[in-house]
N, C-alpha and C positions, 0 to 999 in steps of 0.2 A: 739741978734742973728737975722739974717735976716729971713724974712718970706720965706716959701718954699712950695712946693707942698705937703709936709708932713702935713701942717697945713690947707690944703684946702679940700673941699669935693671930694670924688673919683667919677670917671665916673661909669656908669652902667656896662660897659664892657671894658676890657683892655687886650691887648695882652702882653705877656712877653716882647716883644721888646719895646713896649711903656713904660712899667714900668722901664725897664733897662735904657732907654733914660732919664727918670726923675731922676733915682738914680744917673746916671752919672753927671747930672747937679748939684745935691746935693753934690756929692763927690768933684766936682771941686770947690764948694763954701766953702769947709772946709779949715781952715787955721791951721798951725802948732800950734798956740795958743789953738785952740779947742782940738786938740789931747793931748796937754800937760795938759790942764785942766781936760780932761777925765781921763788921766793917774793919775793925782793927786787924782781924785775921787776914782779910783781903790785902791790906797794906803790907802786912808782914810776909804773906805768901808771895807777893809780887815784887819784893825788894830787889831781886836780881834780873827782872825783866827790863828791856830797854825802856828808857824814861817815857817816851810818848805812848808806847804800848801799855806800860804800867799805869799811867794816869788814866787812860781810856778804860782799861780793865776795871780799875777801882771805881771809877765814875759809873760805868755801865752796870756793874753788878750791884753796887750800893743802891742805885736807882731801881734796878729790877727787883731787888729784895723788898724795898719799901712798896713799890707799885704792886707787885704780886701779892704781898700779904694783904694789902688793902683790897685788891681784886677778890681774893679768896673770901675775906670777911663780908664783902658786899655782893657777892655773886648770887643773884636770884634766878639765874637761868635754869632751865630744866634739861638735864642730860639723860638721854635714853640709853638703855643697854647695860650690859654687864662689863665689869672690869676683867681683863685677862689676868686671872689670879696666878697663873704659872709665871707670867712675865713680871707681875708685881712682887711675887715672892723672890724671884731672882734679883730684882731691883733692890728690894729691902735687904737681901743677903749681902749684896755688894756694899750697901750703905752701912750695914752693921759692921762689916769688916773695917771700913774706914773709921767708924766710930771707935772700935776697939784699938785702933792705931793712933787715935788722936793724942796730941802731945800737950794740949792746953785747953783751958776753959774757952778761950777764943775760938779754937778750932771746933770744939764741941758745939758751941752756939752756931757757928757757920754751918756745920753738918746738920744740925736740927732744923734750921731755917731752909737750907738747901733741900732737905728731905721733904719738907712740906711743899715748897715751891715746885720742885722737880716732879713730885707726885701729881700735883695739880696740873702742871703744864702737859705732862706726858699721858696721864691716865684719865683726866677729866676733859681738858681742853684739846688734847691731841695736837699740841703745838711743840715746837722745838724747845729743848731744855734751855739752850742759850737764847737770849733775846735777839730778835732780828736787829742787825746792825753791829753785832759783836765782831770786833776785829781780831784777826788771827795773824801770827807772824807771816811775813811775806806779803803783807798788804791785802790779804783776802778777808772778805766780810761774809757773814751769814746773811742770806737773802731769803725773801719770800717772793717767788715768781711762779705764775701759772698754777697756783694752788698747792705748791710744794715749798718746803723749807729746804734750801740749798746750802749745805754745809761744806766748806772747803777742806775740812779735815776728817770727815766722817769715816772714810774707808781706812785711813791710818789709825784713827783712834778706836774704832770698834774692835780692833785686835788688842788694844791695851786693856789688860785685865782689871785695872782700877778705874777705868773710865765708864761713865754712864752712857756713852755714845751708842752702845749696842741696843739700848732701850729707847733711844730717841727716835721720833718720827721723821726727822730730817733725812734727806738723801744726799749722796755725794754730789757736789757741784762739779759738773764735767769740765767747767772752765778753770778749775783750780787744781787739776791733776798734773 
């Protein structure tokens, strides 16, 4: 995989516009092969999930990757303000740890795309990392209501040291406790 800004030290201060510009370059460097390898990783990663949940997981995240990469490439909106660099550094540190523990090229492609997409949704768009409508075990679904992203597993997962949930803008769905 090519070297990228994602593998280099971050600036002390960065606007959302600057970060978006870097993410656009990253998105343009992705190839269909990368997305296919990431999708193969989804399938591999989901092999022990219950069938209905597994199929939805693969469909949801494959679509989200394609859609978000396209969104990033075509995003001409103007985003004001600065990126929370402390939060972004912590976010990248966690992703770097995941990358170091990757066991295959498929997983590395998944992590590369996830890093681009999750950075975009979290730090540029200020949206939930998981797409609205994502299903979780127990029949719970990530929702957007009243201007908030309601996640059924937020409180449990933000204590998980390998989960990105602590960086996500979603809040715990009180109906899923």
